[in-house]
Backbone as CSV, one residue per row, in Angstrom:
resi,resn,N_x,N_y,N_z,CA_x,CA_y,CA_z,C_x,C_y,C_z
1,MET,-23.764,-9.419,-16.775,-23.864,-9.222,-15.318,-25.161,-8.474,-15.010
2,THR,-26.031,-9.042,-14.189,-27.326,-8.431,-13.937,-27.218,-7.283,-12.942
3,GLU,-28.261,-6.436,-12.968,-28.301,-5.317,-12.024,-28.341,-5.812,-10.591
4,GLN,-29.057,-6.943,-10.386,-29.151,-7.512,-9.035,-27.772,-7.944,-8.536
5,ASN,-26.973,-8.564,-9.392,-25.641,-8.992,-8.998,-24.749,-7.798,-8.691
6,THR,-24.879,-6.752,-9.493,-24.082,-5.545,-9.258,-24.426,-4.926,-7.907
7,ARG,-25.722,-4.875,-7.602,-26.143,-4.318,-6.315,-25.597,-5.162,-5.163
8,LEU,-25.640,-6.473,-5.296,-25.109,-7.356,-4.258,-23.599,-7.162,-4.130
9,GLY,-22.909,-7.046,-5.254,-21.461,-6.826,-5.237,-21.090,-5.541,-4.521
10,ILE,-21.869,-4.483,-4.741,-21.620,-3.194,-4.083,-21.833,-3.325,-2.576
11,LEU,-22.909,-3.994,-2.184,-23.174,-4.186,-0.754,-22.066,-5.004,-0.100
12,LEU,-21.594,-6.030,-0.806,-20.500,-6.846,-0.271,-19.214,-6.028,-0.149
13,MET,-18.957,-5.142,-1.119,-17.755,-4.306,-1.046,-17.838,-3.334,0.128
14,ILE,-19.005,-2.744,0.357,-19.165,-1.830,1.496,-18.980,-2.595,2.807
15,ALA,-19.538,-3.812,2.872,-19.340,-4.638,4.068,-17.864,-4.978,4.246
16,THR,-17.178,-5.234,3.141,-15.744,-5.523,3.191,-14.970,-4.360,3.792
17,THR,-15.278,-3.152,3.345,-14.550,-1.971,3.848,-14.811,-1.763,5.336
18,LEU,-16.036,-2.057,5.798,-16.335,-1.933,7.228,-15.517,-2.940,8.028
19,VAL,-15.467,-4.187,7.544,-14.718,-5.230,8.247,-13.228,-4.896,8.284
20,PHE,-12.683,-4.439,7.162,-11.262,-4.089,7.122,-10.959,-2.877,8.005
21,ALA,-11.900,-1.936,8.112,-11.701,-0.789,8.998,-11.653,-1.245,10.458
22,VAL,-12.534,-2.193,10.820,-12.505,-2.766,12.169,-11.172,-3.475,12.395
23,GLN,-10.710,-4.215,11.388,-9.417,-4.888,11.472,-8.299,-3.880,11.745
24,ASP,-8.344,-2.747,11.054,-7.315,-1.721,11.250,-7.385,-1.117,12.651
25,GLY,-8.603,-0.963,13.155,-8.747,-0.430,14.506,-8.159,-1.374,15.549
26,ILE,-8.411,-2.676,15.395,-7.845,-3.662,16.322,-6.325,-3.684,16.202
27,SER,-5.819,-3.610,14.968,-4.363,-3.581,14.765,-3.745,-2.382,15.456
28,ARG,-4.377,-1.222,15.327,-3.858,-0.004,15.962,-3.761,-0.173,17.471
29,MET,-4.754,-0.818,18.050,-4.766,-1.023,19.496,-3.667,-1.996,19.923
30,LEU,-3.504,-3.087,19.177,-2.527,-4.112,19.557,-1.092,-3.616,19.440
31,VAL,-0.780,-2.874,18.365,0.618,-2.455,18.169,1.025,-1.335,19.117
32,ALA,0.070,-0.818,19.885,0.441,0.143,20.922,1.210,-0.552,22.043
33,ASP,1.017,-1.885,22.175,1.655,-2.644,23.260,2.567,-3.768,22.784
34,TYR,2.415,-4.180,21.521,3.180,-5.315,21.016,3.839,-4.973,19.677
35,PRO,4.947,-5.660,19.343,5.670,-5.343,18.103,4.814,-5.553,16.853
36,VAL,4.978,-4.652,15.893,4.224,-4.726,14.637,4.463,-6.058,13.932
37,LEU,5.732,-6.481,13.844,6.055,-7.708,13.123,5.399,-8.926,13.759
38,MET,5.316,-8.929,15.068,4.696,-10.049,15.771,3.190,-10.088,15.506
39,VAL,2.534,-8.935,15.572,1.085,-8.866,15.331,0.758,-9.294,13.907
40,VAL,1.505,-8.786,12.942,1.254,-9.134,11.541,1.560,-10.608,11.287
41,MET,2.589,-11.144,11.948,2.937,-12.554,11.796,1.775,-13.446,12.229
42,ILE,1.226,-13.194,13.408,0.129,-14.027,13.903,-1.079,-13.898,12.985
43,ARG,-1.331,-12.696,12.505,-2.430,-12.472,11.566,-2.231,-13.300,10.296
44,TYR,-1.009,-13.387,9.830,-0.705,-14.150,8.616,-0.786,-15.649,8.859
45,TRP,-0.470,-16.100,10.067,-0.629,-17.526,10.369,-2.071,-17.965,10.110
46,PHE,-2.994,-17.160,10.582,-4.411,-17.483,10.403,-4.798,-17.378,8.933
47,LEU,-4.304,-16.343,8.252,-4.623,-16.170,6.836,-4.087,-17.339,6.014
48,GLY,-2.862,-17.796,6.348,-2.288,-18.934,5.639,-3.149,-20.176,5.783
49,LEU,-3.599,-20.435,7.017,-4.486,-21.577,7.241,-5.813,-21.400,6.507
50,PHE,-6.299,-20.171,6.470,-7.571,-19.858,5.811,-7.496,-20.149,4.313
51,VAL,-6.430,-19.689,3.643,-6.329,-19.899,2.192,-6.118,-21.378,1.872
52,MET,-5.401,-22.094,2.739,-5.217,-23.525,2.496,-6.534,-24.281,2.686
53,ALA,-7.333,-23.845,3.663,-8.640,-24.477,3.873,-9.548,-24.238,2.675
54,LEU,-9.531,-23.010,2.138,-10.327,-22.710,0.945,-9.872,-23.548,-0.238
55,ALA,-8.543,-23.636,-0.413,-7.996,-24.383,-1.551,-8.345,-25.864,-1.470
56,SER,-8.323,-26.411,-0.264,-8.579,-27.857,-0.102,-10.015,-28.235,-0.437
57,ARG,-10.922,-27.259,-0.418,-12.332,-27.539,-0.692,-12.657,-27.510,-2.176
58,LYS,-11.707,-27.020,-3.003,-11.950,-26.926,-4.440,-11.342,-28.110,-5.175
59,ALA,-11.779,-28.297,-6.411,-11.288,-29.414,-7.223,-9.774,-29.335,-7.387
60,GLY,-9.103,-30.453,-7.139,-7.650,-30.472,-7.252,-6.942,-30.127,-5.970
61,GLY,-7.663,-29.527,-5.006,-7.107,-29.219,-3.703,-5.950,-28.242,-3.725
62,ILE,-5.096,-28.354,-2.722,-3.985,-27.424,-2.541,-2.986,-27.518,-3.704
63,VAL,-2.771,-28.722,-4.218,-1.818,-28.885,-5.318,-2.248,-28.065,-6.527
64,ASN,-3.540,-28.103,-6.840,-4.051,-27.342,-7.981,-3.977,-25.841,-7.714
65,ALA,-4.299,-25.417,-6.493,-4.259,-23.996,-6.160,-2.846,-23.440,-6.236
66,ALA,-1.866,-24.252,-5.883,-0.477,-23.798,-5.860,0.179,-23.840,-7.241
67,ARG,-0.473,-24.482,-8.214,0.140,-24.649,-9.540,0.225,-23.306,-10.272
68,THR,1.424,-22.901,-10.631,1.638,-21.641,-11.341,2.909,-21.734,-12.181
69,GLU,2.921,-21.005,-13.286,4.119,-20.899,-14.119,4.917,-19.639,-13.773
70,GLN,4.422,-18.895,-12.778,5.052,-17.629,-12.390,5.364,-17.598,-10.897
71,PRO,6.071,-18.600,-10.367,6.273,-18.669,-8.916,7.019,-17.469,-8.345
72,LEU,8.016,-16.944,-9.070,8.791,-15.813,-8.544,7.920,-14.564,-8.424
73,LEU,7.076,-14.329,-9.426,6.177,-13.173,-9.357,5.144,-13.350,-8.249
74,GLN,4.652,-14.560,-8.077,3.676,-14.806,-7.016,4.317,-14.607,-5.638
75,ILE,5.553,-15.057,-5.491,6.260,-14.852,-4.222,6.493,-13.364,-3.989
76,LEU,6.886,-12.641,-5.042,7.114,-11.197,-4.916,5.838,-10.485,-4.498
77,ARG,4.700,-10.889,-5.057,3.410,-10.308,-4.654,3.182,-10.502,-3.159
78,GLY,3.404,-11.738,-2.705,3.182,-12.031,-1.291,4.078,-11.222,-0.379
79,VAL,5.340,-11.058,-0.775,6.293,-10.277,0.026,5.882,-8.801,0.055
80,LEU,5.472,-8.271,-1.101,5.067,-6.865,-1.175,3.859,-6.586,-0.295
81,LEU,2.868,-7.477,-0.326,1.675,-7.248,0.491,2.005,-7.339,1.977
82,ALA,2.835,-8.303,2.364,3.227,-8.416,3.768,3.965,-7.161,4.220
83,ALA,4.857,-6.658,3.363,5.594,-5.431,3.691,4.633,-4.256,3.802
84,GLU,3.663,-4.176,2.880,2.692,-3.069,2.915,1.888,-3.089,4.209
85,ILE,1.462,-4.274,4.635,0.682,-4.369,5.867,1.521,-3.931,7.066
86,CYS,2.786,-4.350,7.112,3.664,-3.944,8.215,3.847,-2.431,8.245
87,VAL,4.078,-1.843,7.082,4.276,-0.386,7.004,3.001,0.345,7.402
88,MET,1.864,-0.143,6.911,0.605,0.548,7.198,0.219,0.438,8.668
89,VAL,0.414,-0.738,9.265,0.107,-0.900,10.685,1.022,0.002,11.519
90,SER,2.277,0.160,11.086,3.183,1.094,11.763,2.648,2.517,11.666
91,ALA,2.065,2.850,10.503,1.492,4.189,10.321,0.325,4.420,11.268
92,PHE,-0.487,3.378,11.514,-1.596,3.524,12.462,-1.074,3.953,13.829
93,ASP,0.049,3.358,14.247,0.621,3.671,15.552,1.235,5.067,15.569
94,LEU,1.826,5.480,14.441,2.499,6.779,14.368,1.524,7.946,14.164
95,LEU,0.531,7.728,13.296,-0.330,8.837,12.865,-1.793,8.676,13.245
96,GLY,-2.206,7.437,13.529,-3.620,7.187,13.755,-4.302,6.721,12.481
97,LEU,-5.553,6.310,12.615,-6.299,5.760,11.481,-6.678,6.824,10.468
98,VAL,-7.094,7.994,10.934,-7.623,9.017,10.035,-6.571,9.463,9.033
99,GLU,-5.433,9.935,9.519,-4.418,10.466,8.620,-3.785,9.368,7.767
100,SER,-3.604,8.187,8.335,-3.012,7.084,7.577,-3.873,6.727,6.380
101,HIS,-5.178,6.572,6.616,-6.072,6.205,5.518,-6.266,7.362,4.540
102,ALA,-6.200,8.583,5.021,-6.347,9.737,4.128,-5.248,9.752,3.071
103,VAL,-4.052,9.317,3.447,-2.941,9.247,2.488,-3.026,7.963,1.658
104,LEU,-3.394,6.843,2.292,-3.431,5.564,1.591,-4.393,5.573,0.406
105,VAL,-5.449,6.399,0.471,-6.447,6.376,-0.613,-5.879,6.848,-1.946
106,CYS,-4.632,7.300,-1.966,-4.033,7.713,-3.243,-3.530,6.514,-4.045
107,TYR,-3.615,5.297,-3.497,-3.017,4.157,-4.206,-3.640,3.900,-5.584
108,PRO,-4.964,4.128,-5.820,-5.465,3.928,-7.194,-4.798,4.878,-8.201
109,LEU,-4.418,6.065,-7.736,-3.725,6.999,-8.619,-2.327,6.485,-8.942
110,LEU,-1.660,5.886,-7.961,-0.349,5.288,-8.213,-0.481,4.106,-9.177
111,VAL,-1.558,3.333,-9.031,-1.802,2.226,-9.956,-1.945,2.756,-11.374
112,ALA,-2.728,3.827,-11.527,-2.925,4.407,-12.854,-1.612,4.936,-13.425
113,ALA,-0.815,5.584,-12.580,0.443,6.170,-13.046,1.453,5.099,-13.452
114,LEU,1.463,3.974,-12.720,2.455,2.929,-12.975,1.977,1.871,-13.967
115,SER,0.697,1.909,-14.340,0.169,0.878,-15.238,0.801,0.964,-16.623
116,GLY,1.239,2.168,-17.011,1.914,2.322,-18.302,3.267,1.622,-18.331
117,PRO,4.218,2.045,-17.472,5.543,1.413,-17.505,5.557,-0.042,-17.083
118,MET,4.639,-0.468,-16.187,4.677,-1.840,-15.689,3.869,-2.819,-16.544
119,LEU,2.726,-2.360,-17.062,1.849,-3.268,-17.798,1.694,-2.895,-19.269
120,GLY,2.271,-1.776,-19.665,2.140,-1.354,-21.053,0.776,-0.782,-21.385
121,GLU,-0.006,-0.412,-20.369,-1.321,0.164,-20.624,-1.184,1.637,-21.020
122,GLN,-2.141,2.098,-21.812,-2.104,3.492,-22.252,-2.831,4.374,-21.245
123,VAL,-2.154,5.407,-20.790,-2.740,6.371,-19.857,-2.851,7.709,-20.575
124,GLY,-4.067,8.128,-20.836,-4.299,9.364,-21.584,-4.124,10.609,-20.742
125,TRP,-4.246,11.765,-21.399,-4.000,13.034,-20.703,-5.029,13.300,-19.614
126,ARG,-6.247,12.780,-19.792,-7.275,13.020,-18.772,-6.909,12.327,-17.462
127,ARG,-6.459,11.082,-17.586,-6.084,10.359,-16.361,-4.795,10.912,-15.763
128,TRP,-3.863,11.348,-16.611,-2.662,11.990,-16.072,-3.032,13.278,-15.322
129,SER,-4.015,14.005,-15.834,-4.467,15.228,-15.153,-5.081,14.880,-13.808
130,ALA,-5.885,13.800,-13.782,-6.504,13.379,-12.521,-5.444,12.928,-11.527
131,ILE,-4.410,12.245,-12.024,-3.310,11.814,-11.159,-2.617,13.021,-10.538
132,ALA,-2.373,14.051,-11.366,-1.726,15.266,-10.861,-2.586,15.949,-9.805
133,VAL,-3.892,16.015,-10.051,-4.809,16.633,-9.083,-4.823,15.816,-7.790
134,GLY,-4.823,14.486,-7.926,-4.821,13.630,-6.739,-3.602,13.837,-5.880
135,PHE,-2.447,13.996,-6.505,-1.238,14.200,-5.717,-1.159,15.610,-5.149
136,LEU,-1.905,16.521,-5.734,-2.079,17.824,-5.095,-2.809,17.636,-3.763
137,GLY,-3.791,16.725,-3.769,-4.491,16.402,-2.525,-3.561,15.812,-1.489
138,VAL,-2.615,14.959,-1.921,-1.623,14.405,-0.995,-0.794,15.514,-0.376
139,LEU,-0.399,16.491,-1.188,0.393,17.619,-0.673,-0.419,18.447,0.317
140,VAL,-1.717,18.583,0.069,-2.579,19.312,1.008,-2.574,18.616,2.368
141,ILE,-2.581,17.269,2.359,-2.555,16.517,3.614,-1.193,16.626,4.293
142,LEU,-0.121,16.455,3.521,1.224,16.438,4.099,1.700,17.823,4.510
143,GLN,1.239,18.862,3.801,1.604,20.250,4.091,3.121,20.473,4.195
144,PRO,3.885,20.088,3.175,5.329,20.366,3.230,5.604,21.859,3.143
145,GLY,6.553,22.336,3.918,6.922,23.744,3.856,6.105,24.651,4.746
146,PHE,5.156,24.085,5.525,4.320,24.914,6.385,4.712,24.821,7.856
147,GLY,5.849,24.192,8.128,6.351,24.150,9.496,5.714,23.100,10.368
148,ILE,4.692,22.395,9.848,4.042,21.362,10.663,4.131,20.006,9.969
149,PHE,4.962,19.926,8.936,5.132,18.657,8.222,5.806,17.637,9.127
150,LYS,5.243,16.436,9.157,5.805,15.347,9.954,6.357,14.296,9.009
151,ILE,7.604,13.904,9.236,8.221,12.895,8.388,7.443,11.582,8.466
152,GLU,6.759,11.356,9.593,5.964,10.136,9.753,4.838,10.052,8.724
153,ALA,4.424,11.218,8.205,3.326,11.238,7.238,3.698,10.554,5.930
154,LEU,5.008,10.349,5.703,5.446,9.655,4.494,5.259,8.139,4.602
155,VAL,5.076,7.641,5.830,4.963,6.183,6.026,3.757,5.614,5.277
156,PRO,2.542,6.178,5.434,1.422,5.620,4.657,1.581,5.830,3.153
157,LEU,2.360,6.831,2.743,2.616,7.024,1.316,3.463,5.869,0.767
158,VAL,4.420,5.406,1.567,5.211,4.228,1.190,4.299,3.004,1.109
159,ALA,3.368,2.884,2.062,2.426,1.766,2.047,1.563,1.811,0.784
160,ALA,1.133,3.002,0.392,0.322,3.152,-0.819,1.095,2.713,-2.052
161,LEU,2.382,3.065,-2.105,3.221,2.673,-3.240,3.383,1.157,-3.297
162,LEU,3.647,0.536,-2.148,3.786,-0.923,-2.094,2.492,-1.613,-2.521
163,PHE,1.365,-1.067,-2.059,0.072,-1.677,-2.392,-0.249,-1.519,-3.869
164,ALA,0.148,-0.383,-4.445,-0.081,-0.155,-5.875,0.718,-1.137,-6.721
165,VAL,1.994,-1.337,-6.372,2.831,-2.281,-7.124,2.289,-3.700,-6.963
166,TYR,1.860,-4.033,-5.750,1.233,-5.341,-5.517,0.003,-5.511,-6.403
167,GLY,-0.834,-4.478,-6.483,-2.034,-4.551,-7.306,-1.725,-4.739,-8.782
168,LEU,-0.698,-4.040,-9.263,-0.313,-4.164,-10.669,0.253,-5.549,-10.967
169,LEU,1.053,-6.082,-10.046,1.566,-7.443,-10.233,0.427,-8.469,-10.207
170,THR,-0.599,-8.190,-9.396,-1.763,-9.070,-9.353,-2.468,-9.073,-10.709
171,ARG,-2.597,-7.896,-11.320,-3.169,-7.820,-12.669,-2.326,-8.615,-13.659
172,TYR,-1.016,-8.489,-13.530,-0.109,-9.141,-14.478,-0.199,-10.661,-14.382
173,VAL,-0.132,-11.194,-13.150,-0.163,-12.657,-13.010,-1.535,-13.219,-13.350
174,ALA,-2.589,-12.370,-13.277,-3.940,-12.836,-13.595,-4.082,-13.222,-15.063
175,ARG,-3.123,-12.805,-15.894,-3.164,-13.197,-17.304,-2.959,-14.697,-17.475
176,ARG,-2.316,-15.332,-16.505,-2.028,-16.769,-16.629,-2.465,-17.580,-15.415
177,ASP,-2.707,-16.936,-14.275,-3.118,-17.651,-13.059,-4.519,-17.225,-12.640
178,SER,-5.238,-18.138,-12.003,-6.578,-17.827,-11.497,-6.474,-16.995,-10.221
179,SER,-7.596,-16.378,-9.843,-7.614,-15.579,-8.618,-7.382,-16.452,-7.388
180,SER,-7.867,-17.703,-7.423,-7.666,-18.597,-6.277,-6.189,-18.954,-6.109
181,THR,-5.480,-19.099,-7.222,-4.044,-19.371,-7.152,-3.298,-18.182,-6.570
182,SER,-3.642,-16.982,-7.025,-2.982,-15.776,-6.515,-3.262,-15.587,-5.027
183,PHE,-4.509,-15.836,-4.617,-4.869,-15.689,-3.213,-4.109,-16.706,-2.360
184,PHE,-3.968,-17.941,-2.865,-3.234,-18.979,-2.144,-1.778,-18.540,-1.927
185,TRP,-1.118,-18.077,-2.983,0.276,-17.667,-2.866,0.429,-16.435,-1.974
186,THR,-0.555,-15.549,-1.998,-0.504,-14.365,-1.132,-0.476,-14.778,0.336
187,GLY,-1.403,-15.666,0.720,-1.492,-16.072,2.123,-0.323,-16.904,2.589
188,VAL,0.069,-17.885,1.786,1.134,-18.798,2.198,2.493,-18.097,2.204
189,THR,2.783,-17.332,1.144,4.055,-16.593,1.093,4.160,-15.618,2.258
190,GLY,3.074,-14.889,2.509,3.088,-13.928,3.608,3.318,-14.596,4.952
191,ALA,2.680,-15.755,5.165,2.849,-16.476,6.434,4.294,-16.917,6.624
192,ILE,4.922,-17.419,5.554,6.310,-17.882,5.643,7.259,-16.716,5.888
193,VAL,7.093,-15.645,5.118,7.986,-14.479,5.232,7.850,-13.824,6.598
194,MET,6.598,-13.633,7.050,6.391,-12.965,8.332,6.877,-13.824,9.488
195,THR,6.808,-15.143,9.368,7.356,-15.999,10.417,8.865,-15.821,10.499
196,GLY,9.507,-15.723,9.327,10.965,-15.558,9.301,11.448,-14.281,9.954
197,VAL,10.664,-13.194,9.804,11.111,-11.916,10.377,10.432,-11.585,11.697
198,GLY,9.227,-12.146,11.905,8.464,-11.766,13.086,8.725,-12.595,14.321
199,ILE,9.199,-13.830,14.129,9.383,-14.725,15.274,10.423,-14.179,16.253
200,TRP,11.350,-13.355,15.749,12.401,-12.792,16.602,11.885,-11.671,17.501
201,THR,10.666,-11.198,17.222,10.101,-10.115,18.042,9.073,-10.648,19.041
202,TRP,8.974,-11.972,19.133,7.933,-12.583,19.975,8.074,-12.159,21.433
203,GLN,6.935,-11.859,22.039,6.892,-11.614,23.475,5.547,-12.085,24.005
204,PRO,5.483,-12.451,25.279,4.224,-12.963,25.834,3.105,-11.941,25.722
205,MET,1.893,-12.447,25.464,0.727,-11.574,25.350,-0.238,-11.842,26.501
206,ALA,-0.861,-10.775,26.978,-1.868,-10.911,28.027,-3.096,-11.626,27.467
207,THR,-3.919,-12.183,28.358,-5.099,-12.935,27.935,-6.046,-12.086,27.104
208,ASP,-6.295,-10.842,27.557,-7.213,-9.989,26.803,-6.632,-9.623,25.438
209,ALA,-5.306,-9.523,25.346,-4.675,-9.229,24.057,-4.855,-10.399,23.091
210,TRP,-4.810,-11.626,23.625,-5.044,-12.793,22.774,-6.479,-12.810,22.260
211,VAL,-7.417,-12.345,23.070,-8.812,-12.255,22.612,-8.914,-11.292,21.435
212,TRP,-8.258,-10.137,21.576,-8.269,-9.163,20.476,-7.510,-9.697,19.260
213,MET,-6.431,-10.442,19.513,-5.669,-11.019,18.407,-6.521,-12.028,17.647
214,GLY,-7.267,-12.848,18.369,-8.170,-13.796,17.727,-9.238,-13.085,16.917
215,SER,-9.753,-11.994,17.483,-10.754,-11.205,16.755,-10.162,-10.621,15.478
216,LEU,-8.905,-10.158,15.563,-8.224,-9.610,14.392,-8.116,-10.656,13.284
217,CYS,-7.742,-11.860,13.648,-7.612,-12.934,12.654,-8.959,-13.265,12.014
218,LEU,-10.007,-13.324,12.837,-11.326,-13.675,12.323,-11.878,-12.609,11.392
219,VAL,-11.765,-11.330,11.782,-12.296,-10.274,10.912,-11.458,-10.154,9.642
220,GLY,-10.156,-10.460,9.747,-9.318,-10.441,8.552,-9.763,-11.484,7.545
221,ALA,-10.012,-12.704,8.021,-10.491,-13.770,7.141,-11.866,-13.433,6.572
222,LEU,-12.736,-12.867,7.410,-14.073,-12.475,6.945,-13.972,-11.403,5.865
223,GLY,-13.069,-10.435,6.065,-12.896,-9.380,5.073,-12.454,-9.927,3.731
224,HIS,-11.492,-10.855,3.744,-11.021,-11.449,2.492,-12.133,-12.261,1.823
225,TYR,-12.930,-12.971,2.621,-14.027,-13.744,2.052,-15.055,-12.828,1.380
226,LEU,-15.415,-11.741,2.057,-16.381,-10.798,1.489,-15.844,-10.156,0.213
227,LEU,-14.539,-9.854,0.213,-13.925,-9.242,-0.964,-13.971,-10.206,-2.153
228,ILE,-13.641,-11.467,-1.909,-13.693,-12.479,-2.967,-15.116,-12.606,-3.507
229,ARG,-16.093,-12.670,-2.607,-17.491,-12.789,-3.022,-17.931,-11.564,-3.826
230,SER,-17.486,-10.389,-3.431,-17.844,-9.162,-4.147,-17.379,-9.220,-5.592
231,TYR,-16.128,-9.654,-5.795,-15.582,-9.732,-7.152,-16.171,-10.904,-7.946
232,GLU,-16.717,-11.903,-7.229,-17.332,-13.035,-7.915,-18.692,-12.681,-8.499
233,VAL,-19.443,-11.833,-7.796,-20.828,-11.556,-8.228,-20.955,-10.300,-9.077
234,ALA,-19.929,-9.458,-9.112,-20.032,-8.208,-9.882,-18.685,-7.865,-10.500
235,GLU,-18.713,-7.032,-11.542,-17.481,-6.604,-12.196,-16.680,-5.708,-11.258
236,ALA,-15.353,-5.848,-11.309,-14.481,-5.070,-10.438,-14.676,-3.573,-10.646
237,SER,-14.870,-3.152,-11.899,-15.019,-1.718,-12.193,-16.286,-1.136,-11.576
238,ALA,-17.292,-2.001,-11.323,-18.548,-1.533,-10.732,-18.444,-1.370,-9.225
239,VAL,-17.657,-2.231,-8.571,-17.607,-2.216,-7.104,-16.394,-1.462,-6.559
240,GLN,-15.333,-1.304,-7.359,-14.103,-0.708,-6.853,-14.287,0.693,-6.269
241,PRO,-15.108,1.582,-6.895,-15.276,2.913,-6.295,-15.761,2.900,-4.859
242,PHE,-16.484,1.856,-4.475,-17.038,1.789,-3.124,-15.997,1.366,-2.090
243,ALA,-14.793,1.021,-2.555,-13.710,0.701,-1.624,-13.306,1.927,-0.809
244,TYR,-13.648,3.129,-1.298,-13.320,4.348,-0.564,-14.094,4.474,0.746
245,PHE,-15.127,3.658,0.921,-15.864,3.683,2.184,-14.962,3.301,3.356
246,GLN,-13.867,2.604,3.070,-12.980,2.212,4.169,-12.426,3.437,4.883
247,LEU,-12.156,4.508,4.146,-11.686,5.750,4.776,-12.749,6.301,5.719
248,VAL,-14.000,6.260,5.290,-15.097,6.766,6.120,-15.213,5.957,7.409
249,PHE,-15.224,4.633,7.273,-15.369,3.773,8.451,-14.139,3.865,9.364
250,ALA,-12.949,3.930,8.776,-11.728,4.046,9.583,-11.711,5.370,10.338
251,ALA,-12.175,6.439,9.685,-12.238,7.744,10.344,-13.213,7.712,11.519
252,MET,-14.352,7.043,11.343,-15.326,6.941,12.429,-14.749,6.182,13.613
253,ILE,-14.026,5.081,13.333,-13.404,4.313,14.412,-12.318,5.135,15.093
254,GLY,-11.531,5.856,14.300,-10.488,6.715,14.867,-11.060,7.781,15.785
255,LEU,-12.174,8.370,15.363,-12.806,9.431,16.166,-13.428,8.872,17.449
256,LEU,-14.156,7.762,17.322,-14.926,7.241,18.443,-14.084,6.415,19.412
257,ALA,-13.172,5.598,18.891,-12.430,4.672,19.742,-11.100,5.234,20.227
258,PHE,-10.492,6.122,19.424,-9.149,6.603,19.767,-9.073,8.117,19.940
259,GLN,-10.227,8.777,19.918,-10.297,10.233,20.116,-9.376,11.004,19.159
260,GLU,-9.250,10.498,17.936,-8.485,11.228,16.931,-9.300,12.422,16.442
261,VAL,-8.636,13.342,15.765,-9.311,14.512,15.208,-9.076,14.541,13.704
262,ILE,-10.015,15.140,12.997,-9.871,15.305,11.555,-9.514,16.754,11.276
263,ARG,-8.248,16.996,10.935,-7.834,18.354,10.602,-8.408,18.753,9.248
264,ALA,-8.641,20.060,9.073,-9.278,20.559,7.848,-8.480,20.177,6.606
265,ASN,-7.147,20.292,6.677,-6.341,19.973,5.492,-6.426,18.495,5.136
266,VAL,-6.586,17.624,6.154,-6.714,16.192,5.900,-8.035,15.897,5.198
267,ALA,-9.122,16.513,5.659,-10.434,16.304,5.042,-10.447,16.825,3.601
268,ILE,-9.892,18.006,3.396,-9.872,18.593,2.043,-8.994,17.760,1.114
269,GLY,-7.803,17.409,1.587,-6.892,16.613,0.766,-7.469,15.262,0.403
270,ALA,-8.098,14.585,1.384,-8.707,13.283,1.122,-9.836,13.409,0.110
271,GLY,-10.608,14.481,0.207,-11.690,14.711,-0.753,-11.159,14.880,-2.170
272,ILE,-10.065,15.622,-2.303,-9.447,15.819,-3.626,-8.948,14.483,-4.186
273,ILE,-8.288,13.693,-3.334,-7.745,12.403,-3.774,-8.863,11.465,-4.215
274,ILE,-9.939,11.393,-3.428,-11.042,10.496,-3.762,-11.702,10.911,-5.079
275,ALA,-11.920,12.214,-5.259,-12.520,12.695,-6.509,-11.652,12.325,-7.708
276,ALA,-10.335,12.521,-7.569,-9.414,12.178,-8.659,-9.393,10.668,-8.893
277,GLY,-9.415,9.889,-7.805,-9.410,8.440,-7.932,-10.664,7.912,-8.605
278,LEU,-11.823,8.467,-8.243,-13.075,8.049,-8.876,-13.067,8.380,-10.365
279,PHE,-12.468,9.520,-10.715,-12.392,9.889,-12.136,-11.512,8.894,-12.903
280,THR,-10.377,8.506,-12.327,-9.498,7.556,-13.028,-10.179,6.200,-13.183
281,LEU,-10.942,5.772,-12.159,-11.673,4.512,-12.275,-12.735,4.600,-13.366
282,TRP,-13.414,5.755,-13.442,-14.435,5.952,-14.467,-13.820,5.936,-15.858
283,ARG,-12.659,6.605,-16.035,-11.999,6.634,-17.344,-11.520,5.243,-17.737
284,GLU,-11.025,4.474,-16.746,-10.588,3.117,-17.040,-11.749,2.260,-17.511
285,ARG,-12.905,2.436,-16.853,-14.088,1.676,-17.260,-14.544,2.087,-18.651
286,GLN,-14.495,3.409,-18.957,-14.890,3.885,-20.285,-13.975,3.309,-21.358
287,ASN,-12.683,3.266,-21.080,-11.724,2.743,-22.065,-11.946,1.259,-22.324
288,ARG,-12.314,0.526,-21.268,-12.563,-0.900,-21.455,-13.811,-1.158,-22.251
């Protein structure tokens, strides 16, 4: 992998985090007036069409993209990601972008902690120490026992856990399925599942809300495309640390668009989590 490709991969990952942060900002605005399940359902309709369009352009078409020996695991991945998105979008409405993302950034630590029991990977004492330090950062954000703890703050923590398990299952199925197959099952499964649960929450949308909904679908597809391109041109271990930029961009949108505030404990806790997460990514790369 050349240095030029790595640099391009990093730039694509930073662009991805900006696009996804914009997506989260639009989601936060929409769910203030419309049901979470309905918003996520419409978003998945577009994603489902997007992955099928991508699959149809490759050799073998949709039939080849859908071919897998692990259909139950692929379906479980799709369900987990759809559930994570619903939980996280709910967190945006309850807590705002800043605090939600400050907690969500602990998911790489959950991946590291669960990679042993789920994938049989060896986690040494250094990474376990980093995991412990990272969860100290989570406690700094949540502040249990200080009289200002909000039960709503656990919502993004649940989203982080769901996303971590989804990520580990993605690693597992990658042993036998291509990334295009996994992406196809993610989009199609999510569209089917969200239609089943979201259609019952349908309500009419105003014209301007449909404009924002269309924008949400477009930036979501763009974000996934940029993410795929990032992993195509550079190694995942080289670009993954830059995924933390999403917290920075989401915080900026929260401050500027929604007049959110960054409490000192949230900034300190997020800093601790990111430092611990970067260390675990570095140790994983060293071990490989």
